C-alpha positions as CSV (number, residue, x, y, z in Angstrom):
1,M,0.1,-0.1,0.0
2,S,1.4,3.4,-1.0
3,K,1.8,6.1,1.6
4,R,-0.7,8.8,1.7
5,A,0.7,11.6,0.3
6,I,0.7,15.4,1.7
7,P,-1.8,17.1,-0.2
8,A,-0.9,20.0,-2.5
9,G,-1.8,23.3,-0.8
10,A,-1.1,21.8,2.7
11,V,0.4,24.7,5.1
12,V,1.8,24.4,8.5
13,R,-0.3,26.7,11.0
14,G,0.8,29.1,13.6
15,T,0.5,28.6,17.0
16,D,-2.2,31.5,17.8
17,K,-4.5,30.2,20.3
18,G,-7.1,32.9,20.0
19,Y,-8.8,36.4,19.5
20,D,-6.6,39.2,20.7
21,H,-8.6,42.4,20.4
22,A,-5.4,44.7,21.2
23,V,-3.7,43.1,18.0
24,P,-6.5,43.3,15.3
25,N,-4.4,41.0,12.7
26,R,-3.6,38.3,15.3
27,T,-5.2,35.3,13.5
28,L,-4.0,31.6,12.5
29,K,-1.4,32.2,9.8
30,P,0.3,29.8,8.0
31,G,4.3,29.4,8.2
32,S,5.3,28.2,11.4
33,E,4.6,24.8,13.2
34,R,1.4,23.9,14.3
35,P,1.3,22.5,17.9
36,V,-0.7,19.3,19.5
37,E,-1.6,18.2,22.6
38,K,1.2,16.5,24.5
39,I,0.4,12.9,26.1
40,D,2.2,11.1,28.6
41,Q,2.0,7.6,26.8
42,N,1.4,6.6,23.1
43,Y,-2.0,4.3,22.8
44,P,-2.6,1.7,20.0
45,Y,-4.0,2.7,16.6
46,M,-7.6,3.5,16.4
47,R,-10.0,4.6,13.7
48,P,-11.1,8.2,13.9
49,R,-14.8,8.3,14.9
50,D,-17.5,10.9,13.3
51,A,-17.9,14.0,16.3
52,A,-19.6,17.2,16.1
53,T,-19.1,20.2,18.1
54,L,-21.2,23.3,18.3
55,I,-19.8,26.7,19.2
56,L,-22.4,29.4,20.3
57,V,-21.1,33.0,19.9
58,R,-22.7,36.1,21.3
59,Q,-21.7,39.5,21.1
60,R,-21.3,41.6,24.3
61,G,-19.8,45.2,23.7
62,K,-17.2,45.1,21.0
63,I,-15.7,41.5,22.0
64,P,-17.5,38.6,21.3
65,E,-18.1,35.8,23.9
66,V,-18.3,31.9,23.2
67,L,-19.9,28.9,25.4
68,L,-17.2,26.7,27.2
69,G,-17.4,24.2,30.0
70,C,-14.7,22.1,31.6
71,R,-14.5,18.3,31.1
72,D,-14.9,16.0,34.0
73,A,-11.5,15.0,35.4
74,K,-12.5,11.4,35.0
75,H,-12.7,11.4,31.3
76,A,-10.0,9.6,29.4
77,F,-10.1,12.1,26.5
78,M,-8.8,15.8,27.5
79,P,-9.7,15.8,31.4
80,N,-9.8,19.2,32.8
81,R,-9.9,21.1,29.7
82,Y,-12.3,24.0,28.6
83,V,-13.9,23.0,25.3
84,F,-17.1,23.5,23.4
85,P,-20.4,21.4,23.7
86,G,-19.9,18.2,21.5
87,G,-19.3,14.5,21.1
88,R,-19.9,11.6,18.9
89,V,-22.3,10.9,16.5
90,D,-25.1,8.2,17.9
91,R,-26.6,5.9,15.4
92,A,-30.1,7.7,15.9
93,D,-28.8,11.0,14.7
94,A,-29.7,9.9,11.3
95,R,-33.5,9.4,11.8
96,V,-34.4,12.3,14.1
97,P,-36.6,14.7,12.3
98,V,-35.6,18.5,12.1
99,A,-37.3,21.3,12.0
100,T,-35.3,23.3,9.2
101,P,-32.8,21.5,6.7
102,L,-29.0,22.5,6.4
103,D,-27.8,25.5,4.6
104,R,-26.9,23.8,1.1
105,F,-23.4,25.1,0.9
106,V,-22.8,24.0,4.9
107,N,-24.4,20.6,3.6
108,A,-21.9,20.8,0.4
109,R,-19.0,21.5,2.7
110,L,-20.0,18.7,4.9
111,Q,-20.4,16.0,2.0
112,K,-16.8,16.6,1.0
113,A,-16.0,13.9,3.8
114,A,-19.3,12.5,4.6
115,T,-22.5,10.9,2.8
116,A,-25.6,12.9,2.6
117,L,-27.0,10.9,5.5
118,R,-23.9,11.2,7.3
119,A,-23.7,15.1,7.0
120,R,-27.2,15.3,8.5
121,A,-26.4,12.9,11.4
122,L,-23.4,15.3,12.2
123,A,-25.4,18.5,12.4
124,V,-28.2,17.0,14.7
125,A,-25.4,15.4,16.9
126,A,-23.8,18.9,17.5
127,V,-27.7,20.0,18.3
128,R,-28.2,17.0,20.6
129,E,-24.8,17.1,22.3
130,T,-25.2,20.8,23.1
131,F,-28.4,20.0,24.4
132,E,-27.4,17.1,26.6
133,E,-24.2,18.8,28.0
134,T,-25.8,22.3,28.4
135,G,-29.2,22.6,28.4
136,L,-29.6,24.8,25.3
137,M,-31.3,24.1,22.3
138,L,-30.9,25.2,18.8
139,A,-34.4,24.7,17.7
140,K,-37.2,25.8,15.8
141,P,-41.2,24.5,16.1
142,F,-42.1,21.8,14.0
143,K,-45.0,22.7,11.6
144,S,-47.1,19.7,12.5
145,G,-46.1,19.1,16.1
146,P,-43.9,16.6,17.9
147,P,-43.2,13.5,16.3
148,E,-44.9,10.4,17.5
149,E,-41.7,7.9,17.9
150,D,-39.8,8.3,20.8
151,F,-35.9,9.3,20.3
152,G,-34.6,8.4,23.8
153,E,-33.9,10.2,26.7
154,H,-31.4,12.4,25.3
155,W,-34.0,14.4,23.4
156,R,-36.7,14.5,26.3
157,G,-37.6,18.2,26.8
158,F,-36.8,18.9,23.4
159,L,-38.4,17.0,21.0
160,D,-41.6,16.4,22.9
161,K,-42.0,20.4,23.2
162,G,-42.7,20.4,19.5
163,L,-39.1,21.6,18.8
164,G,-36.5,20.2,16.1
165,P,-33.2,20.9,15.4
166,A,-32.6,23.9,13.4
167,L,-29.9,23.0,11.3
168,D,-30.2,26.0,8.9
169,C,-28.8,27.9,11.8
170,L,-25.2,26.2,11.9
171,D,-22.5,27.3,9.9
172,L,-19.5,24.4,9.6
173,I,-16.1,26.3,10.3
174,A,-13.5,23.3,10.5
175,R,-12.7,19.9,10.8
176,A,-10.1,18.2,12.7
177,V,-8.7,14.8,12.9
178,T,-7.1,13.5,16.2
179,P,-3.7,12.7,16.0
180,P,-2.9,9.0,16.1
181,G,-1.5,7.9,19.6
182,R,-4.3,9.3,21.6
183,P,-6.7,7.5,24.0
184,R,-9.5,8.6,21.8
185,R,-9.7,9.8,18.4
186,F,-12.3,12.0,16.5
187,N,-13.1,13.0,13.3
188,A,-14.7,16.3,14.6
189,R,-16.8,18.8,12.8
190,F,-16.8,22.2,14.1
191,F,-20.2,24.1,13.7
192,M,-21.0,27.9,14.7
193,A,-24.1,29.4,15.6
194,R,-25.7,32.5,16.9
195,A,-26.3,32.5,20.7
196,E,-29.8,34.1,19.9
197,D,-30.7,31.0,18.0
198,A,-30.3,29.1,20.9
199,S,-33.0,28.8,24.0
200,G,-33.3,27.2,27.3
201,E,-31.4,27.5,30.5
202,I,-27.6,26.4,31.2
203,R,-27.3,23.6,33.3
204,H,-24.5,21.5,34.2
205,S,-24.2,17.7,33.2
206,S,-21.9,15.0,34.0
207,E,-20.0,15.4,30.8
208,M,-19.2,18.9,31.4
209,G,-19.1,21.3,34.3
210,D,-18.4,25.0,34.9
211,I,-20.3,25.9,31.6
212,R,-19.7,30.1,30.9
213,W,-19.7,32.5,28.5
214,V,-16.1,33.6,28.1
215,R,-15.0,36.7,26.4
216,L,-12.9,35.6,23.0
217,D,-9.8,37.6,24.1
218,E,-9.5,35.7,27.4
219,A,-10.6,32.3,26.5
220,R,-6.9,31.4,25.7
221,E,-6.1,32.0,29.5
222,L,-8.0,28.8,30.2
223,P,-6.6,25.3,30.4
224,L,-7.5,24.1,26.5
225,P,-7.0,21.5,24.1
226,T,-4.5,22.5,21.5
227,I,-7.3,22.2,18.8
228,T,-9.7,24.6,20.8
229,G,-7.2,27.2,21.0
230,L,-6.8,26.9,17.1
231,I,-10.5,26.8,16.9
232,L,-10.7,30.1,18.8
233,G,-8.6,31.9,16.4
234,E,-10.6,31.0,13.4
235,I,-13.6,32.3,15.4
236,G,-12.1,35.3,15.8
237,R,-11.3,35.8,12.4
238,L,-14.9,34.9,11.2
239,V,-16.0,37.6,13.6
240,K,-13.9,40.0,12.5
241,E,-14.4,39.2,8.6
242,P,-18.0,37.6,8.5
243,P,-18.1,35.4,5.4
244,D,-20.5,35.6,2.7
245,R,-23.3,33.1,3.8
246,K,-24.6,33.1,-0.1
247,K,-21.3,31.8,-1.5
248,Q,-19.3,28.5,-0.9
249,R,-15.9,28.7,0.9
250,K,-13.0,26.7,2.1
251,I,-12.6,25.7,5.5
252,P,-9.4,24.7,7.8
253,L,-8.8,20.8,8.1
254,F,-6.4,20.0,10.8
255,T,-4.9,16.8,10.5
256,T,-1.9,14.4,10.6
257,V,0.2,13.3,7.6
258,H,3.6,11.3,7.5
259,R,3.5,12.5,11.4
260,K,3.6,16.0,10.3
261,H,0.7,18.2,11.8
262,L,-0.9,20.2,9.0
263,M,-3.7,22.4,8.3
264,I,-5.3,21.9,5.0
265,E,-7.9,24.0,3.2
266,E,-11.0,21.5,2.7
């Protein structure tokens, strides 16, 4: 079997870990080595599992805020680190009814590395995991009332209220594949949405504690996984230079090729 080639146009990203309001041009820039989370030991090879993350952003004054929570110390993967809500895709996510479909450009970006059914499941997983971990619902009312089928306890208080996932509120901003040698590996999609489109009251869960809104220019002072810091930089860039949602665009893919940690535009 031939070795996987490093894709043309791949660049190594810088080490910026977030948005600094005092330095307007401080964003993720190519040209220096991209760091990765250091671990104490290597684990056997694992195939990455599909996962989804939802970044909720709100504007308070001139500096935006993002919702972060701290992973429990008992977790094998990134314990005691502040992250965005998210987790792996469940089998039922492909069948859960939605209130509104994905934006066509977001759907097309997802399908560069997923089937149409898997793309929808990834978006639903981001909404479900955020509800499970924080109590917040990215939702809109069903036109014909709640579904008759019971989709499990994870959706109680959501679907049974006549609310379905509002996938049209999601923007796909990045994808990241956990490097080999980690205790868990994920092929994670990072979605972003406005906090104003979410409803409900924030509550802590067994997965995540100390859930709070953090200013983007202060978030990098928290204990973060490296990828979270890199995504904060991407959020800062998108907040300062909002993309045209009516046009297609490329997004960063953070991956590992021949033991080199790269950012590739996807």
